VOLO-469880 format. One record per residue (C-alpha): x, y, z. Coordinates in steps of 0.001 Angstrom, whole numbers, plus 500000, padded with zeros to 6 digits. Example, Ala and Ser with C-alpha at 12.3 -4.5 7.8 and 13.67 -1.06 7.14 Angstrom:
REM VOLO-469880
+--------+--------+--------+
|     px |     py |     pz |
+--------+--------+--------+
| 512300 | 495500 | 507800 |
| 513670 | 498940 | 507140 |
+--------+--------+--------+
***
This chain:
REM VOLO-469880
+--------+--------+--------+
|     px |     py |     pz |
+--------+--------+--------+
| 903396 | 550048 | 566223 |
| 901874 | 546630 | 566259 |
| 901109 | 544321 | 569267 |
| 901272 | 540556 | 568962 |
| 899686 | 537963 | 571343 |
| 901970 | 535381 | 572817 |
| 901536 | 531893 | 571645 |
| 900593 | 528968 | 573815 |
| 904117 | 527671 | 573506 |
| 905617 | 530759 | 574942 |
| 903100 | 530932 | 577811 |
| 904189 | 527491 | 578881 |
| 907674 | 528325 | 578688 |
| 907200 | 531388 | 580974 |
| 905237 | 529310 | 583399 |
| 907982 | 526791 | 583581 |
| 910565 | 529380 | 584181 |
| 908458 | 530850 | 587022 |
| 908442 | 527396 | 588715 |
| 912219 | 527103 | 588633 |
| 912563 | 528226 | 592295 |
| 913589 | 524873 | 594087 |
| 913047 | 524216 | 597770 |
| 916415 | 523362 | 599310 |
| 915963 | 520664 | 602164 |
| 918815 | 519278 | 604325 |
| 918095 | 515703 | 605767 |
| 919461 | 515239 | 609243 |
| 920086 | 511595 | 610858 |
| 917970 | 510725 | 613783 |
| 919837 | 511086 | 617081 |
| 920939 | 507770 | 618520 |
| 919459 | 506688 | 621897 |
| 922613 | 505115 | 623508 |
| 920766 | 503878 | 626572 |
| 918137 | 502153 | 624520 |
| 920816 | 500624 | 622215 |
| 922845 | 499364 | 625220 |
| 919776 | 497874 | 626699 |
| 918845 | 495981 | 623584 |
| 922446 | 494783 | 623203 |
| 922557 | 493487 | 626740 |
| 919148 | 491719 | 626294 |
| 920422 | 490135 | 623058 |
| 923750 | 488958 | 624583 |
| 921991 | 487599 | 627718 |
| 919411 | 485639 | 625583 |
| 922182 | 484280 | 623504 |
| 924098 | 483064 | 626554 |
| 920884 | 481737 | 628221 |
| 920019 | 479830 | 624892 |
| 923684 | 478329 | 624683 |
| 923343 | 477211 | 628330 |
| 920027 | 475546 | 627807 |
| 921303 | 473904 | 624604 |
| 924551 | 472553 | 626423 |
| 922505 | 471295 | 629466 |
| 919925 | 469539 | 627140 |
| 922749 | 467895 | 625109 |
| 924507 | 466749 | 628338 |
| 921331 | 465240 | 629777 |
| 920085 | 463678 | 626519 |
| 923459 | 462515 | 624967 |
| 923787 | 459456 | 627210 |
| 920015 | 458482 | 626338 |
| 920842 | 458967 | 622596 |
| 924061 | 457074 | 622917 |
| 922395 | 454208 | 624661 |
| 919726 | 454080 | 622073 |
| 921878 | 454517 | 618921 |
| 924966 | 452540 | 620221 |
| 923893 | 450228 | 622981 |
| 926758 | 448992 | 625043 |
| 927028 | 445230 | 625317 |
| 926064 | 443888 | 628743 |
| 929122 | 442582 | 630349 |
| 929232 | 438839 | 631087 |
| 928751 | 437683 | 634661 |
| 931922 | 436601 | 636448 |
| 932191 | 432734 | 636651 |
| 935165 | 430993 | 638159 |
| 936244 | 427555 | 636824 |
| 934789 | 424734 | 638698 |
| 937043 | 422322 | 640615 |
| 937070 | 418896 | 638975 |
| 937393 | 415715 | 641016 |
| 941053 | 415402 | 640013 |
| 941755 | 418591 | 641940 |
| 940808 | 416797 | 645115 |
| 942773 | 413453 | 644498 |
| 946183 | 412421 | 645351 |
| 948304 | 411278 | 642357 |
| 947798 | 407699 | 643672 |
| 944159 | 407967 | 643657 |
| 944024 | 409228 | 640056 |
| 945033 | 405773 | 638626 |
| 942259 | 403612 | 637366 |
| 941903 | 399897 | 638034 |
| 943409 | 398911 | 634857 |
| 946337 | 401023 | 635560 |
| 946683 | 399347 | 638938 |
| 946745 | 396009 | 637299 |
| 949484 | 397202 | 634866 |
| 951428 | 398789 | 637699 |
| 951347 | 395576 | 639703 |
| 952836 | 393649 | 636753 |
| 955592 | 396152 | 636350 |
| 956250 | 396473 | 640048 |
| 959426 | 394617 | 640083 |
| 960833 | 396709 | 637187 |
| 959794 | 399941 | 638935 |
| 961538 | 398774 | 642133 |
| 964676 | 398163 | 640357 |
| 964441 | 401510 | 638682 |
| 963916 | 403100 | 642062 |
| 967032 | 401444 | 643399 |
| 969042 | 402814 | 640519 |
| 967783 | 406285 | 641093 |
| 968437 | 406121 | 644942 |
| 972055 | 405006 | 644146 |
| 972581 | 407845 | 641643 |
| 971265 | 410427 | 644148 |
| 973459 | 409041 | 646960 |
| 976557 | 409242 | 644729 |
| 975784 | 412790 | 643601 |
| 977598 | 415540 | 645414 |
| 975384 | 418669 | 645750 |
| 976994 | 422192 | 645769 |
| 975796 | 425780 | 645861 |
| 974965 | 425828 | 642107 |
| 972245 | 423304 | 642740 |
| 970781 | 425571 | 645457 |
| 970893 | 428387 | 643041 |
| 969063 | 426446 | 640494 |
| 966315 | 425541 | 642945 |
| 965891 | 429201 | 643963 |
| 965813 | 430353 | 640428 |
| 962992 | 427757 | 639715 |
| 961153 | 429148 | 642697 |
| 961626 | 432664 | 641459 |
| 960277 | 431803 | 637916 |
| 957019 | 430644 | 639638 |
| 956563 | 433930 | 641553 |
| 957438 | 435947 | 638490 |
| 954660 | 434239 | 636527 |
| 952102 | 434983 | 639232 |
| 953097 | 438690 | 639854 |
| 951105 | 440130 | 636906 |
| 947978 | 439084 | 638811 |
| 948967 | 441021 | 641977 |
| 948284 | 444716 | 642512 |
| 948786 | 447312 | 645192 |
| 945576 | 448947 | 646413 |
| 945729 | 452303 | 648224 |
| 942642 | 454071 | 649820 |
| 942942 | 457893 | 649262 |
| 941222 | 460622 | 651264 |
| 941627 | 464404 | 651581 |
| 944293 | 464099 | 654192 |
| 946554 | 461741 | 652131 |
| 950211 | 462851 | 652215 |
| 951111 | 462822 | 648493 |
| 954770 | 463384 | 649284 |
| 955193 | 459883 | 651049 |
| 953917 | 457688 | 648301 |
| 957412 | 456029 | 648094 |
| 957014 | 454743 | 651634 |
| 954873 | 451895 | 652811 |
| 951473 | 453294 | 653829 |
| 948999 | 451789 | 656289 |
| 946418 | 452534 | 653646 |
| 947982 | 450183 | 651122 |
| 947250 | 446508 | 650830 |
| 947846 | 443675 | 648287 |
| 945017 | 442724 | 646012 |
| 944550 | 439807 | 643505 |
| 942950 | 440073 | 640040 |
| 940447 | 437282 | 640124 |
| 938376 | 437837 | 636989 |
| 938098 | 439621 | 633680 |
| 934800 | 439791 | 631830 |
| 936187 | 441793 | 628875 |
| 934870 | 445129 | 630320 |
| 936157 | 445124 | 633755 |
| 938981 | 443673 | 635855 |
| 937904 | 442352 | 639328 |
| 940346 | 442635 | 642292 |
| 939860 | 440796 | 645614 |
| 941122 | 442867 | 648515 |
| 940571 | 443034 | 652362 |
| 937542 | 445379 | 652683 |
| 938937 | 447037 | 655789 |
| 941527 | 448574 | 653496 |
| 938975 | 450281 | 651160 |
| 935929 | 450789 | 653343 |
| 935041 | 454464 | 653484 |
| 937768 | 455515 | 651082 |
| 936913 | 458547 | 648807 |
| 939167 | 457207 | 646020 |
| 940586 | 453750 | 645561 |
| 943889 | 453765 | 643536 |
| 945172 | 450492 | 642034 |
| 948915 | 450211 | 641027 |
| 949693 | 447292 | 638650 |
| 952963 | 445274 | 638246 |
| 954175 | 447479 | 635386 |
| 953663 | 450657 | 637506 |
| 950421 | 451835 | 635852 |
| 947935 | 453261 | 638093 |
| 944229 | 453958 | 637877 |
| 941160 | 454389 | 640056 |
| 938802 | 451548 | 640953 |
| 935139 | 451378 | 642019 |
| 933833 | 449195 | 644845 |
| 931506 | 446300 | 643835 |
| 930655 | 444652 | 647195 |
| 932103 | 443790 | 650526 |
| 931372 | 440791 | 652774 |
| 930909 | 441527 | 656498 |
| 931739 | 437983 | 657521 |
| 935071 | 437451 | 655859 |
| 936049 | 441053 | 655708 |
| 936893 | 440583 | 651881 |
| 935711 | 442828 | 649053 |
| 935882 | 443172 | 645331 |
| 936819 | 446313 | 643432 |
| 936693 | 446709 | 639699 |
| 938833 | 448672 | 637275 |
| 937658 | 449464 | 633646 |
| 939879 | 447923 | 631017 |
| 939445 | 450936 | 628842 |
| 941252 | 452934 | 631451 |
| 944460 | 450970 | 630881 |
| 946849 | 451089 | 628041 |
| 947167 | 448176 | 625744 |
| 950539 | 447403 | 627015 |
| 949252 | 447110 | 630548 |
| 946313 | 445021 | 629479 |
| 948707 | 442569 | 627676 |
| 950887 | 442374 | 630776 |
| 948410 | 441762 | 633574 |
| 945752 | 439096 | 633907 |
| 943588 | 437101 | 636382 |
| 945299 | 434572 | 638727 |
| 944908 | 430783 | 638236 |
| 942762 | 429762 | 641213 |
| 943670 | 426245 | 642338 |
| 942243 | 423922 | 644997 |
| 942649 | 423912 | 648789 |
| 940360 | 420876 | 649113 |
| 942811 | 418108 | 648090 |
| 943357 | 416759 | 651612 |
| 947064 | 416437 | 650939 |
| 948376 | 419930 | 651319 |
| 950016 | 419395 | 654694 |
| 953833 | 419345 | 654184 |
| 953607 | 420762 | 650704 |
| 955955 | 423658 | 649581 |
| 954156 | 426997 | 649323 |
| 955094 | 430611 | 648394 |
| 953658 | 433709 | 650012 |
| 953303 | 436631 | 647759 |
| 952069 | 440214 | 648077 |
| 953065 | 441680 | 651447 |
| 953705 | 438708 | 653642 |
| 956283 | 440661 | 655605 |
| 954329 | 443973 | 655554 |
| 956130 | 445376 | 652557 |
| 954640 | 445372 | 649097 |
| 956073 | 442907 | 646474 |
| 957724 | 440764 | 649171 |
| 958200 | 436989 | 648895 |
| 958537 | 434197 | 651418 |
| 958940 | 430381 | 651052 |
| 957768 | 427561 | 653390 |
| 955456 | 424705 | 653741 |
| 951862 | 424056 | 654730 |
| 951728 | 422921 | 658419 |
| 947979 | 422352 | 658696 |
| 944809 | 422420 | 656567 |
| 942017 | 420855 | 658636 |
| 941212 | 423780 | 660984 |
| 937851 | 425269 | 660438 |
| 937392 | 428993 | 660934 |
| 934714 | 429900 | 663349 |
| 932789 | 432362 | 661114 |
| 929047 | 432754 | 660964 |
| 927162 | 430831 | 658105 |
| 930555 | 429576 | 656655 |
| 932722 | 426469 | 656564 |
| 935938 | 428006 | 655494 |
| 939235 | 426195 | 656165 |
| 942438 | 427824 | 657515 |
| 945666 | 426978 | 656035 |
| 948723 | 427616 | 658297 |
| 952450 | 427683 | 657292 |
| 955818 | 427756 | 659035 |
| 956516 | 431209 | 657248 |
| 957193 | 434050 | 659784 |
| 955765 | 437273 | 658548 |
| 954021 | 440445 | 659613 |
| 950917 | 440328 | 661777 |
| 949232 | 442688 | 659317 |
| 950309 | 440653 | 656185 |
| 948205 | 440451 | 653087 |
| 948484 | 438675 | 649808 |
| 948139 | 435086 | 648620 |
| 949550 | 431631 | 649069 |
| 950508 | 429774 | 645852 |
| 951640 | 426209 | 645196 |
| 954684 | 425253 | 643050 |
| 952476 | 425311 | 639912 |
| 951555 | 428967 | 640379 |
| 948066 | 428277 | 641427 |
| 946491 | 430330 | 644253 |
| 945342 | 428013 | 647135 |
| 944700 | 430604 | 649831 |
| 944100 | 434309 | 650588 |
| 946221 | 435537 | 653452 |
| 944314 | 436467 | 656620 |
| 946189 | 436780 | 659873 |
| 943085 | 437664 | 661932 |
| 942415 | 433909 | 662666 |
| 945770 | 432976 | 664255 |
| 946137 | 431837 | 667712 |
| 947710 | 434355 | 670164 |
| 950975 | 432354 | 670301 |
| 951218 | 432108 | 666464 |
| 950392 | 435670 | 665612 |
| 953244 | 436129 | 663100 |
| 952929 | 432815 | 661251 |
| 951467 | 433270 | 657743 |
| 947959 | 431744 | 657389 |
| 945230 | 431929 | 654781 |
| 941706 | 431085 | 654038 |
| 941478 | 428150 | 651642 |
| 940488 | 429308 | 648163 |
| 938042 | 426464 | 647380 |
| 935331 | 427698 | 649807 |
| 935960 | 431354 | 648780 |
| 935150 | 430920 | 645051 |
| 931458 | 431144 | 645454 |
| 931865 | 434298 | 647541 |
| 934317 | 435853 | 644869 |
| 931627 | 435160 | 642118 |
| 928862 | 436913 | 644214 |
| 930879 | 439863 | 645181 |
| 932238 | 440387 | 641593 |
| 928533 | 440121 | 640316 |
| 927299 | 442396 | 642951 |
| 925008 | 439797 | 644161 |
| 923979 | 440152 | 647876 |
| 924497 | 437123 | 649923 |
| 921928 | 435897 | 652426 |
| 922599 | 436011 | 656169 |
| 921125 | 433507 | 658671 |
| 923376 | 434008 | 661669 |
| 924446 | 430680 | 663051 |
| 927800 | 428927 | 663853 |
| 927498 | 425205 | 663481 |
| 929256 | 421846 | 662928 |
| 928365 | 418420 | 661376 |
| 927131 | 415850 | 663925 |
| 929770 | 412938 | 663683 |
| 928260 | 409596 | 662602 |
| 929728 | 407841 | 665849 |
| 928012 | 410287 | 668119 |
| 924814 | 409873 | 666200 |
| 924986 | 406132 | 666894 |
| 926295 | 406284 | 670544 |
| 924072 | 409040 | 671768 |
| 921097 | 408846 | 669564 |
| 921585 | 412317 | 668109 |
| 919893 | 412807 | 664755 |
| 922032 | 413803 | 661613 |
| 922148 | 417313 | 660612 |
| 923937 | 420674 | 661296 |
| 924468 | 421168 | 664968 |
| 923926 | 424850 | 666024 |
| 926702 | 425777 | 668306 |
| 925852 | 429524 | 668557 |
| 923449 | 432066 | 667123 |
| 924542 | 435644 | 666413 |
| 922853 | 438409 | 668503 |
| 919924 | 440126 | 666560 |
| 920373 | 437684 | 663700 |
| 917490 | 436212 | 661641 |
| 918092 | 432848 | 663255 |
| 917933 | 434300 | 666728 |
| 914815 | 436461 | 666015 |
| 913128 | 433376 | 664633 |
| 913914 | 431345 | 667703 |
| 916643 | 428979 | 666558 |
| 918773 | 428144 | 669704 |
| 922247 | 426694 | 670520 |
| 921942 | 422953 | 670671 |
| 919298 | 422700 | 667908 |
| 919913 | 420379 | 665031 |
| 918867 | 421609 | 661584 |
| 917628 | 418619 | 659577 |
| 915668 | 420498 | 656796 |
| 916156 | 423759 | 654966 |
| 913617 | 425089 | 652531 |
| 912308 | 421557 | 652224 |
| 915675 | 420103 | 651368 |
| 916999 | 417460 | 653969 |
| 920199 | 418625 | 655677 |
| 922685 | 415952 | 656860 |
| 925872 | 418089 | 657414 |
| 926707 | 421700 | 658274 |
| 928589 | 421931 | 654880 |
| 925265 | 421109 | 653168 |
| 923436 | 423841 | 655041 |
| 926014 | 426420 | 654040 |
| 925670 | 425339 | 650368 |
| 921898 | 425766 | 650537 |
| 922167 | 429040 | 652183 |
| 924535 | 430265 | 649456 |
| 921768 | 429704 | 646887 |
| 919378 | 432046 | 648749 |
| 918937 | 435834 | 648618 |
| 918170 | 438478 | 651266 |
| 914513 | 438651 | 652361 |
| 913884 | 435058 | 651329 |
| 911503 | 433429 | 653750 |
| 912891 | 429972 | 654462 |
| 911144 | 427173 | 656436 |
| 913881 | 425417 | 658606 |
| 913067 | 422199 | 660548 |
| 915124 | 421719 | 663722 |
| 915383 | 418848 | 666122 |
| 915274 | 420223 | 669719 |
| 916108 | 418151 | 672694 |
| 913141 | 417501 | 674956 |
| 913367 | 415663 | 678407 |
| 913332 | 412322 | 676911 |
| 913752 | 412706 | 673088 |
| 914308 | 415088 | 670206 |
| 911248 | 416807 | 668823 |
| 910659 | 418378 | 665445 |
| 909965 | 422129 | 665230 |
| 909319 | 424019 | 662028 |
| 910581 | 427720 | 661969 |
| 910134 | 430312 | 659459 |
| 913142 | 432684 | 659017 |
| 913423 | 435863 | 656953 |
| 917032 | 436156 | 655676 |
| 918885 | 439366 | 655650 |
| 922050 | 440329 | 653905 |
| 925720 | 439924 | 654780 |
| 927186 | 442171 | 652043 |
| 927368 | 445853 | 651651 |
| 928577 | 448410 | 649031 |
| 929714 | 450941 | 651619 |
+--------+--------+--------+
***
């Protein structure tokens, strides 16, 4: 029996078979740590919220800066009111030139004959109710043309009764659109109606309403200017409304002229009254001013507000009943518009007005000659604690120089003061009566402000 040795190939095969016992291994997932996962989730969400908040806050803070840099807004033009021309203060007869007077004298006989014919035609004409209706309709057409410049202004606070808007409110007053610089509309109002208001609401003639911001208030006249952004109004409203046509109250021939009171002359918004100017010469005794008072024969409310217009639809006065005499408390009166134009410009442009603190008058020429009193602005009274009183200006002083400029009338002094600013230091020369003569005294005055934005 023979024995044969295994070959190398067989040995390798046997060895491979011996190694065919595999190790079986089962892979298990790692247990989830729920607390750790929840903590990481909360941290991730918190960081995301915090990042979003910081991003939003940064955008809100920097967006106006970037907008101003990339899209700079055009600076609004300052408010300027049309200057009155000499013709505004002349009567129709004074407006003819010398050549016209010569021509008129040559045609005088013809004009007289024409006048006689007109008088005869009028005398022969029989007027009836239709003529009266025509006259009233013509007056109404004047008021309708001005109403787009009038607004109702209401001061709102937390205790405002929103259910009584349809009734006349003591917080409502009539305002006048006085200027439009392309960005804002500027509205003149009695400052007492908006002072301290949390919100100022403006209602226009077409019923549109919006909020307004306060520009400045004048503590002397108790007038203020508020502004409304044009962008807050619809195009239809912007096309409907517009600034009023400011006329002249300095013509010297207003007495006896027809006039219309608009706004709330009888204490009710959108009311209208007709009458005539009864006087125009009275000066209002207000500090540092030379405003004129226009009185009428119109019976109205003692708390009336609004405007007076002439038959051309021009504003000639701002209704102010606080200067009436006690026995004329209900007669509509107004401050003449001519002297107010400078104030309206300053309030609209938020320019603080200088305050000196004196009441005065012009020394009449006949008194200058008869009593030997120098020409200038006569001081009738100084306000308590005013710059004038602190500097030593007294009643009876005559101001002859203001800031180096000669002063010959009180109106001239008021005009010079209007060109000053608060905190200006002005040298004023006064003539003060001594036992035997007037002596010159130079006084330095530091002006303060008569305007406020509160």
